[in-house]
N, C-alpha and C positions, 0 to 999 in steps of 0.2 A: 662699631659693629653691628652686620645686618639685625642678626639674633637677638642680642642687647635693645637695637632700637626698635623690633617685634614686640618684646615684653615690657617695654618703658610705654611704651600705645597701648598694650593690651590694657596693663594697670593703670592709664587716664583716660580712659574708656571707663572705669570703675567710680573715678571722682564723682559724677555727675549722682553716681547714684548715692555715695557717700555727703553728699550736701541734702540730698532726699532726705536721707534718712536724719540729717540734724530737724530739718523741718515737721517731721513727722513726730519726731521728741517732741518735738517745740522747745529745745536747749534752752534758750531766753527766758520762755515762761518760765520754764522749771526753775530756773537761777532764781527769779525775782521772787518766785513761792518759797524756795527753802528758806532767803531773807529774810521772808517775812514768817516764816516759822521760827528761824531763829530768834527774831524777836521777841516771837510770843515764849520763848523756853528762855529768856532771858530777864523776863517779869519779877517783880515780888512773888506776887500770889500762883504763880505759874504750876507748882507742887503739891496747892489746894486742895485740885481737884484730880488725884489721880488718875485714873480711867482717861480720863480727858488728855491731862499729860502727854501717858503715852501712847497714845495715839497720834498726837503730834510728834513726837522722837521719832515716829516707825513710821511715818509719812517721812519724814525728812531724811530719815538715813534712805527709805527707797529711793527716793528721788535723785541724792547726792550718789546711790548705787546708779543708777541709768544713765548719769552724766558721764561717770566716771566707764562707765562702759562703752561708752562714743567716744569720748577721749582715749583708752585705749586702743581702739580700731581706729582712728585719724592719726593717731602717733604710730598706728603700723605700715599706714600707704605710707605715711611721710618716710620711714625707714625702710620700708620695701624702694621707692622711689631711689632714694638717697645712696643705698646697695645697685642696685642697679647701672643709674650712673656713673658710678666712682668704680665698679668694673668694667663697664667700657671702656672710659676714659685709660685705662691701666692696662685695657685689652687682655683683661684676667682671663681667660676660656673656661678655668678651672671653677670657675664662681655660678655659672652659668644655671648647673640643676641647683645650685644653696636659691640665689634668685629667683628661681622659677617655682621652688617650694616655697617661698615667703609670698611670692603671688596669686598663687592657689590658694592659703592656706588666706589671704586675706580676702580673697572673693567667696572661700567659705561662709567667714564670721559673718560678714557684710550680708548672704541671706538669710542666716540664719540668726541674726540680728534684725534683719527685715522684717523678718514671717513672724517674728514675735511683734511687733505691731499691731499685725492681725488680730492678735488676741486681743478684743477690745467686749467679749463678753462679761456680764455680772462676776460670774465666779472664774474666769481663765485663771487669772491670778493664782487662786489655791491652791492647793496639796491636791490630792487624788485617791481615791480607791477605784477597784480594779475587781471587779465576782468574777470568777468561773465556774463553768459549769458543764461537764462531761456530756457529749450529747449521746444516743443510742450507738451502740456498738461494742460494749463494755470493758474488756481492757485495753483495746487498742484506742477507743475516744477516750479512756482515765490515760492512758500513756501520751496521747496528744495532748489535752489539757495541762500536763506536769510539764511537757515540753514547753508551751506557751508561757506557763507563770516563771520560767528557767527565763526565755525570751526577755519578757519584761523585766523582768530583774536585772537582767543585764542592760538593757536597754537604760534604766536608770541607774545602774553606776556608769556608763560613758556622758551623764551629764549633770553627773553630781550627785543626783538628788538621794534622799535616805530612802532607803526602801526596807519593808517588814515584810513578812508573811504573818498574818494575824490570826488568819482560821483557816485551817482545812480538813477533809476527809479523807482518806487513804481509799484507793482504790480494790479492791478486792482479792487483784494477785499483782497489781504494779498501777501506779500511775497516781492519779487524784479522782476523784467523784467531783470535788469542787476546793475551793480555796480564794483564800481574798488577799488580795496585796492591798497595804498602804505607801503609797508613794507622795512625797513630803518636800517640796521644792516650792519657790515660784516659776506659776507659768506649766505646773504638772498636767492641773486638768485642760488647760487651755492647748494643753501638744495632746493629749492623750484622747480626751472625746474623739478623735477620730477613728479609734479603733474599737468603740462601741461597736458590739453584732457578732455575727456568726463567722467564724473561720474554719477553713475545709484543708480537710490534711487527703494527701493519695500519694500510698508509697508502696511496696511487698512490707507486707508486717511481719516483723520480728516473732510475730506469737501464733505465725499461722505455718505449720508447719510443710503446708504445700507449697508456701513461699508467693501466695495469691496478691494480688493488688488489694488493695482496701481503700475504702473514702472513708474519711472518720471527720467529726464534727465537735467543734467546741464553741458554748459561748462567752462574750465577753460583755459586763454591763460598767461604765465607765462612770463615777459621780463624783462630783466636786466636796471637798469635806470644808465644813463650817466652819469658823473663829470660835471659839468659844463663848464670846461675846453675844455669839449670833440670835437675834430676835427671834428664832422660831420657837415656839413653847409647844408642848406635847403632855396631854393631860397624864400626869400618873398613874389614875384609873385605866388607862386606854394600855399599859406597859404589862405583859407577863414576863416575867424573870423566871430561868430558870440558871440553876450551875450544874456541874457535871465534872469531874476529870480529863484533864487536858489527855487527846492523845499525841500518842509519838515521842518521842524522847525530849524530856525537859531537866536534865542535868535532875538536881539533889531534890526540886521542892517542888517544879512547876505539874508533874503528871501524880503525884502523891496525895493532893488533895483537890477539892470540889472547887477551885478556881477559877475555872472557866466558864463563862458566862452566854447563855444566849437569850436576847431580848426578842419578843414579839409583840408589835405591834397588833393591838386587836382589831380596830377597825380597818385597817387594809389587809393584814396578813403579812404583813412584812417581817423577817427575820433577821436579827443580824445577830454574830457570832463574835467571839475574844477568847482565847486560850493561849497567847503568849507570853501577858505579863505575870508577874509575881504574886499577885493578889487579885482577891475577888470584887472589891472596890476598882483597880485600876484595869479590869477587865471590865466591868461594867462604864467607866466612865467611853472607853472607845469605840465597846457597842453602842452607847447612846450616841455617839457623835454621829458612828456611822448611817444609824437610824434618823437622825434630823436631817443631814447628805443623801440621804436616800428619799425620803419623803419634800423633800425640795426639788431634786433633780425632776419626779415624776411631776412634780410641782409644775415647773419649767418647762417641761417638754409637754406636757396635758394644755396648759394657761390655764390651771385650773385660779379659785383666788384663797379656798377654806383647804385645809390640810384634811380637814376630816369629811371632804369629798373624796380624796384620792384614792382612785383605786389601780391595785397593782396592773401592768403593762405584762402580757405571755409572751413571746417569741418561738416559734417553732426551731430547733436547733436542728435543720436537715437541709434539704435539696431547695434550692427555689430560696434561701433567706442569705446564704453567705455575701459578706463584703468581701473577704479575700480567699483565693485558692491559694496553697502550697502545693507543689506539685516535686516530689520527689525522685520518680519514673513515670513513664518512659524517659523523660527528661527534667531537668532540675528548672524550675521557676517560680516565683511569687507574687502573684495578680492582683491587683485593686479592681474588684469590678465595678466602682463608683466612678473612679478617674483614670481607670486605664493604665497606670503607671507600673511598673513592671523589674523583678531583678532575678536576673538570673543566678546568683550567688547564696545560693539557699545557706550555706555554713556562716554566710555571713549574716545574714537574714535571722538563722535561728540564733545567733550570737547577740543579736540587739539592734540591726542595721537596722532601722527604722525609721529615718528621717527621713527619706525617698519617700515613703508612702506617704509621712503624717504633712511635710509640704507640700506634696502636691492635694491633699483634699485639702487644706488651709486654702491654697490660692483659688482652688473651687470655688470655694465655699464665698471668698470673699469679691468675685467675679458674677456672682449669683445675686 
Protein backbone atom coordinates (compact mmCIF):
# COMPACT_ATOMS: atom_id res chain seq x y z
CA UNK A 1 0.00 0.00 0.00
CA UNK A 2 1.31 3.44 -0.93
CA UNK A 3 1.01 5.02 2.52
CA UNK A 4 2.98 2.23 4.18
CA UNK A 5 5.66 2.34 1.47
CA UNK A 6 6.09 6.09 1.95
CA UNK A 7 6.37 5.59 5.71
CA UNK A 8 8.93 2.80 5.21
CA UNK A 9 11.06 5.04 2.98
CA UNK A 10 10.82 7.83 5.57
CA UNK A 11 12.18 5.49 8.22
CA UNK A 12 14.90 4.04 5.99
CA UNK A 13 16.13 7.57 5.31
CA UNK A 14 17.08 7.73 9.01
CA UNK A 15 19.30 4.64 8.84
CA UNK A 16 22.36 6.62 7.77
CA UNK A 17 21.90 8.96 10.74
CA UNK A 18 21.64 5.95 13.06
CA UNK A 19 24.91 4.60 11.70
CA UNK A 20 26.48 8.04 12.08
CA UNK A 21 25.41 8.06 15.73
CA UNK A 22 27.10 4.69 16.25
CA UNK A 23 30.32 6.13 14.86
CA UNK A 24 29.97 9.32 16.91
CA UNK A 25 29.53 7.25 20.07
CA UNK A 26 32.46 5.03 19.14
CA UNK A 27 30.55 1.91 20.17
CA UNK A 28 33.36 -0.54 19.31
CA UNK A 29 35.94 1.55 21.18
CA UNK A 30 33.61 1.77 24.19
CA UNK A 31 33.19 -2.01 24.26
CA UNK A 32 36.96 -2.44 24.21
CA UNK A 33 37.36 0.06 27.04
CA UNK A 34 34.67 -1.69 29.10
CA UNK A 35 36.55 -4.96 28.69
CA UNK A 36 39.75 -3.31 29.93
CA UNK A 37 37.94 -1.78 32.92
CA UNK A 38 36.28 -5.10 33.78
CA UNK A 39 39.69 -6.80 33.70
CA UNK A 40 40.99 -4.18 36.13
CA UNK A 41 38.02 -4.82 38.43
CA UNK A 42 38.82 -8.53 38.42
CA UNK A 43 42.34 -8.00 39.79
CA UNK A 44 42.90 -9.18 43.41
CA UNK A 45 44.22 -5.79 44.53
CA UNK A 46 41.42 -3.83 42.87
CA UNK A 47 39.79 -2.71 46.14
CA UNK A 48 43.04 -1.66 47.81
CA UNK A 49 42.50 1.88 46.48
CA UNK A 50 38.82 2.54 47.17
CA UNK A 51 38.72 5.91 45.41
CA UNK A 52 40.32 4.52 42.25
CA UNK A 53 38.13 1.41 42.24
CA UNK A 54 34.96 3.49 42.51
CA UNK A 55 36.14 5.68 39.62
CA UNK A 56 36.71 2.59 37.46
CA UNK A 57 33.26 1.16 38.26
CA UNK A 58 31.54 4.48 37.62
CA UNK A 59 33.25 4.87 34.25
CA UNK A 60 32.36 1.33 33.26
CA UNK A 61 28.73 1.84 34.26
CA UNK A 62 28.56 5.08 32.29
CA UNK A 63 29.94 3.44 29.15
CA UNK A 64 27.57 0.48 29.49
CA UNK A 65 24.62 2.85 29.88
CA UNK A 66 25.61 4.73 26.71
CA UNK A 67 25.86 1.48 24.72
CA UNK A 68 22.49 0.33 26.07
CA UNK A 69 20.99 3.66 25.02
CA UNK A 70 22.21 3.18 21.45
CA UNK A 71 21.08 -0.48 21.35
CA UNK A 72 17.57 0.50 22.48
CA UNK A 73 17.42 3.06 19.69
CA UNK A 74 18.65 0.54 17.10
CA UNK A 75 16.06 -1.98 18.32
CA UNK A 76 13.36 0.70 18.03
CA UNK A 77 14.36 1.23 14.39
CA UNK A 78 14.14 -2.49 13.58
CA UNK A 79 10.83 -2.92 15.42
CA UNK A 80 9.27 0.04 13.62
CA UNK A 81 10.48 -1.23 10.25
CA UNK A 82 9.13 -4.73 10.93
CA UNK A 83 5.77 -3.34 12.03
CA UNK A 84 5.43 -1.29 8.85
CA UNK A 85 6.34 -4.20 6.59
CA UNK A 86 3.95 -6.63 8.33
CA UNK A 87 1.09 -4.12 8.31
CA UNK A 88 1.70 -3.45 4.62
CA UNK A 89 1.77 -7.16 3.82
CA UNK A 90 -1.47 -7.76 5.72
CA UNK A 91 -3.01 -4.55 4.31
CA UNK A 92 -3.91 -3.58 7.87
CA UNK A 93 -4.79 0.08 7.34
CA UNK A 94 -5.93 0.38 10.95
CA UNK A 95 -2.28 0.02 12.04
CA UNK A 96 -1.04 2.98 10.00
CA UNK A 97 -1.50 5.46 12.84
CA UNK A 98 0.48 3.25 15.25
CA UNK A 99 3.23 2.76 12.69
CA UNK A 100 3.47 6.49 12.05
CA UNK A 101 3.68 7.24 15.79
CA UNK A 102 6.51 4.71 16.14
CA UNK A 103 8.46 6.35 13.31
CA UNK A 104 7.98 9.82 14.76
CA UNK A 105 9.04 8.62 18.22
CA UNK A 106 12.17 7.06 16.73
CA UNK A 107 13.09 10.26 14.89
CA UNK A 108 12.61 12.33 18.04
CA UNK A 109 14.77 9.96 20.10
CA UNK A 110 17.46 9.89 17.41
CA UNK A 111 17.64 13.68 17.33
CA UNK A 112 17.77 13.98 21.12
CA UNK A 113 20.54 11.40 21.50
CA UNK A 114 22.47 12.86 18.56
CA UNK A 115 22.37 16.27 20.21
CA UNK A 116 23.81 14.78 23.39
CA UNK A 117 26.99 14.02 21.40
CA UNK A 118 27.47 17.79 21.08
CA UNK A 119 27.91 18.07 24.84
CA UNK A 120 31.69 17.92 24.87
CA UNK A 121 32.46 20.70 27.38
CA UNK A 122 34.46 19.86 30.49
CA UNK A 123 31.41 20.18 32.76
CA UNK A 124 28.60 19.34 30.31
CA UNK A 125 27.93 15.94 31.90
CA UNK A 126 27.49 17.49 35.36
CA UNK A 127 24.37 18.42 37.28
CA UNK A 128 23.45 22.11 37.31
CA UNK A 129 22.23 24.93 39.50
CA UNK A 130 20.04 27.74 38.19
CA UNK A 131 19.93 31.04 40.08
CA UNK A 132 16.93 33.27 39.37
CA UNK A 133 16.77 37.03 40.04
CA UNK A 134 13.76 39.25 39.39
CA UNK A 135 14.47 42.48 37.52
CA UNK A 136 12.96 45.90 38.10
CA UNK A 137 9.20 45.99 38.19
CA UNK A 138 8.21 44.94 41.69
CA UNK A 139 5.46 42.35 42.01
CA UNK A 140 5.10 41.80 38.27
CA UNK A 141 8.78 40.91 37.85
CA UNK A 142 8.75 38.75 40.97
CA UNK A 143 5.74 36.84 39.67
CA UNK A 144 7.55 36.31 36.35
CA UNK A 145 10.57 35.03 38.28
CA UNK A 146 8.42 32.43 40.02
CA UNK A 147 6.86 31.40 36.68
CA UNK A 148 10.34 30.73 35.32
CA UNK A 149 11.24 28.62 38.35
CA UNK A 150 8.16 26.48 37.73
CA UNK A 151 8.97 26.23 34.00
CA UNK A 152 12.41 24.73 34.67
CA UNK A 153 11.03 22.43 37.36
CA UNK A 154 8.62 21.05 34.74
CA UNK A 155 11.45 20.73 32.19
CA UNK A 156 13.50 18.74 34.70
CA UNK A 157 10.56 16.44 35.41
CA UNK A 158 10.06 15.80 31.68
CA UNK A 159 13.65 14.59 31.41
CA UNK A 160 13.73 12.50 34.56
CA UNK A 161 16.11 14.81 36.42
CA UNK A 162 15.95 15.30 40.18
CA UNK A 163 14.99 18.90 40.93
CA UNK A 164 15.20 20.68 44.29
CA UNK A 165 14.51 24.29 45.26
CA UNK A 166 17.45 24.89 47.61
CA UNK A 167 17.00 28.60 48.28
CA UNK A 168 14.37 31.29 47.74
CA UNK A 169 13.39 34.78 48.83
CA UNK A 170 9.68 35.50 48.67
CA UNK A 171 8.34 38.58 46.92
CA UNK A 172 6.67 41.32 48.93
CA UNK A 173 3.17 40.58 47.60
CA UNK A 174 3.61 37.58 45.30
CA UNK A 175 6.26 35.69 43.39
CA UNK A 176 9.94 35.34 44.21
CA UNK A 177 12.66 37.97 44.40
CA UNK A 178 15.28 35.25 43.94
CA UNK A 179 15.56 31.48 43.95
CA UNK A 180 18.01 28.68 43.29
CA UNK A 181 17.24 25.30 41.72
CA UNK A 182 19.50 22.27 41.92
CA UNK A 183 18.91 19.96 38.93
CA UNK A 184 20.71 16.65 39.24
CA UNK A 185 21.29 14.22 36.37
CA UNK A 186 23.70 13.41 33.57
CA UNK A 187 24.13 16.26 31.05
CA UNK A 188 21.88 18.64 33.00
CA UNK A 189 24.45 21.45 32.74
CA UNK A 190 25.23 20.68 29.11
CA UNK A 191 21.61 21.25 28.14
CA UNK A 192 20.81 24.08 30.55
CA UNK A 193 23.85 26.29 29.94
CA UNK A 194 21.96 27.61 26.90
CA UNK A 195 19.42 29.17 29.29
CA UNK A 196 21.90 31.51 30.95
CA UNK A 197 20.83 35.14 30.51
CA UNK A 198 17.90 37.56 30.76
CA UNK A 199 14.35 36.38 30.00
CA UNK A 200 11.68 38.95 29.05
CA UNK A 201 7.90 38.70 29.54
CA UNK A 202 5.21 40.80 27.82
CA UNK A 203 1.64 40.42 29.11
CA UNK A 204 -1.35 42.20 30.61
CA UNK A 205 -0.48 42.21 34.27
CA UNK A 206 -2.97 40.59 36.69
CA UNK A 207 -1.61 43.04 39.28
CA UNK A 208 -2.65 46.10 37.27
CA UNK A 209 -6.29 47.05 37.84
CA UNK A 210 -6.27 48.92 34.53
CA UNK A 211 -5.27 45.79 32.61
CA UNK A 212 -2.31 47.49 30.94
CA UNK A 213 0.44 45.63 29.16
CA UNK A 214 3.65 45.22 31.14
CA UNK A 215 7.17 44.14 30.27
CA UNK A 216 9.11 42.25 32.96
CA UNK A 217 12.59 40.82 33.18
CA UNK A 218 14.30 38.09 35.16
CA UNK A 219 17.86 36.78 34.91
CA UNK A 220 19.08 33.20 35.05
CA UNK A 221 22.60 32.10 35.91
CA UNK A 222 23.36 28.46 35.15
CA UNK A 223 26.39 26.75 36.70
CA UNK A 224 27.76 23.20 36.77
CA UNK A 225 27.77 21.28 40.02
CA UNK A 226 31.23 19.95 40.80
CA UNK A 227 31.84 16.45 42.09
CA UNK A 228 32.63 16.05 45.79
CA UNK A 229 36.17 14.99 44.86
CA UNK A 230 36.78 18.15 42.84
CA UNK A 231 40.29 19.54 43.21
CA UNK A 232 38.99 23.09 43.70
CA UNK A 233 40.32 24.46 46.96
CA UNK A 234 39.01 27.50 48.83
CA UNK A 235 40.83 29.03 51.75
CA UNK A 236 38.53 28.66 54.80
CA UNK A 237 39.59 32.14 55.93
CA UNK A 238 38.03 33.52 52.71
CA UNK A 239 34.57 32.26 53.65
CA UNK A 240 32.14 34.05 55.94
CA UNK A 241 29.24 31.92 57.20
CA UNK A 242 25.93 33.26 58.48
CA UNK A 243 23.06 31.13 59.81
CA UNK A 244 19.39 32.04 59.91
CA UNK A 245 15.94 30.50 60.04
CA UNK A 246 14.58 29.13 56.78
CA UNK A 247 11.76 31.13 55.21
CA UNK A 248 8.52 29.52 54.15
CA UNK A 249 6.81 26.35 55.31
CA UNK A 250 9.23 23.65 56.34
CA UNK A 251 7.34 21.06 58.33
CA UNK A 252 8.09 20.48 61.96
CA UNK A 253 11.71 21.49 62.07
CA UNK A 254 13.23 23.26 59.10
CA UNK A 255 11.90 26.73 59.87
CA UNK A 256 12.09 26.54 63.68
CA UNK A 257 15.87 26.46 64.08
CA UNK A 258 18.70 28.51 62.59
CA UNK A 259 19.66 25.74 60.17
CA UNK A 260 19.78 27.79 56.94
CA UNK A 261 23.30 28.76 55.86
CA UNK A 262 24.64 31.69 53.85
CA UNK A 263 28.26 31.57 52.65
CA UNK A 264 30.07 34.67 51.40
CA UNK A 265 33.33 34.34 49.47
CA UNK A 266 35.13 37.45 50.70
CA UNK A 267 37.59 37.96 47.78
CA UNK A 268 34.84 37.96 45.14
CA UNK A 269 31.70 38.85 47.10
CA UNK A 270 29.91 35.76 45.76
CA UNK A 271 27.11 34.57 48.05
CA UNK A 272 25.48 31.13 48.11
CA UNK A 273 22.63 30.01 50.34
CA UNK A 274 20.86 26.77 51.20
CA UNK A 275 17.88 26.42 53.50
CA UNK A 276 16.07 23.21 52.55
CA UNK A 277 18.15 20.56 54.27
CA UNK A 278 17.33 19.43 57.79
CA UNK A 279 20.60 20.36 59.45
CA UNK A 280 22.99 23.29 59.41
CA UNK A 281 25.83 20.94 58.40
CA UNK A 282 23.91 19.63 55.37
CA UNK A 283 22.97 23.14 54.28
CA UNK A 284 26.58 24.25 54.58
CA UNK A 285 27.78 21.35 52.42
CA UNK A 286 25.28 22.20 49.67
CA UNK A 287 26.13 25.92 49.84
CA UNK A 288 29.86 25.16 49.68
CA UNK A 289 29.38 22.95 46.61
CA UNK A 290 27.43 25.74 44.95
CA UNK A 291 30.14 28.27 45.82
CA UNK A 292 32.84 26.08 44.26
CA UNK A 293 30.70 25.64 41.16
CA UNK A 294 30.17 29.38 40.77
CA UNK A 295 33.85 30.14 41.15
CA UNK A 296 34.81 27.53 38.56
CA UNK A 297 32.10 28.73 36.19
CA UNK A 298 33.31 32.33 36.31
CA UNK A 299 36.89 31.14 36.01
CA UNK A 300 35.96 29.16 32.88
CA UNK A 301 34.08 32.04 31.29
CA UNK A 302 36.79 34.62 31.95
CA UNK A 303 39.69 32.21 31.19
CA UNK A 304 41.46 33.07 34.44
CA UNK A 305 43.98 30.77 36.04
CA UNK A 306 43.62 31.54 39.73
CA UNK A 307 40.43 31.54 41.75
CA UNK A 308 41.59 34.47 43.87
CA UNK A 309 41.69 36.60 40.70
CA UNK A 310 38.04 35.98 39.85
CA UNK A 311 35.67 38.93 39.92
CA UNK A 312 31.93 38.67 39.75
CA UNK A 313 30.19 39.43 36.47
CA UNK A 314 27.21 41.76 36.59
CA UNK A 315 24.50 41.88 33.95
CA UNK A 316 21.76 44.47 33.65
CA UNK A 317 18.37 42.79 33.92
CA UNK A 318 16.56 44.93 31.39
CA UNK A 319 16.13 46.06 27.79
CA UNK A 320 18.69 45.00 25.21
CA UNK A 321 20.19 42.16 27.22
CA UNK A 322 17.47 39.51 26.92
CA UNK A 323 18.21 36.17 25.26
CA UNK A 324 14.54 35.24 24.91
CA UNK A 325 11.16 36.94 24.90
CA UNK A 326 7.84 35.42 25.97
CA UNK A 327 4.83 37.33 24.62
CA UNK A 328 1.39 36.56 26.07
CA UNK A 329 -0.44 39.38 24.24
CA UNK A 330 -1.41 40.77 21.72
CA UNK A 331 -0.23 37.43 20.26
CA UNK A 332 1.43 34.39 21.84
CA UNK A 333 5.03 33.61 21.02
CA UNK A 334 8.29 32.65 22.69
CA UNK A 335 11.32 33.63 20.61
CA UNK A 336 15.03 33.11 21.21
CA UNK A 337 16.96 36.14 19.99
CA UNK A 338 20.23 34.24 19.51
CA UNK A 339 18.98 31.42 17.28
CA UNK A 340 15.72 32.83 15.95
CA UNK A 341 13.85 29.72 17.13
CA UNK A 342 10.15 30.36 17.90
CA UNK A 343 7.31 28.47 19.58
CA UNK A 344 3.78 29.84 19.48
CA UNK A 345 2.42 27.38 22.06
CA UNK A 346 3.05 29.49 25.16
CA UNK A 347 1.19 27.17 27.60
CA UNK A 348 3.42 24.26 26.51
CA UNK A 349 6.58 26.38 26.82
CA UNK A 350 5.65 27.51 30.32
CA UNK A 351 4.98 23.87 31.17
CA UNK A 352 8.58 22.97 30.36
CA UNK A 353 8.59 22.39 26.59
CA UNK A 354 12.03 23.94 26.07
CA UNK A 355 13.79 21.30 23.99
CA UNK A 356 13.33 23.22 20.74
CA UNK A 357 15.16 26.24 22.17
CA UNK A 358 17.91 24.14 23.72
CA UNK A 359 18.44 22.03 20.60
CA UNK A 360 18.59 25.10 18.35
CA UNK A 361 21.26 26.62 20.58
CA UNK A 362 23.36 23.43 20.61
CA UNK A 363 23.19 23.19 16.82
CA UNK A 364 24.20 26.83 16.49
CA UNK A 365 27.14 26.30 18.81
CA UNK A 366 28.25 23.22 16.87
CA UNK A 367 28.53 25.23 13.64
CA UNK A 368 30.51 28.11 15.11
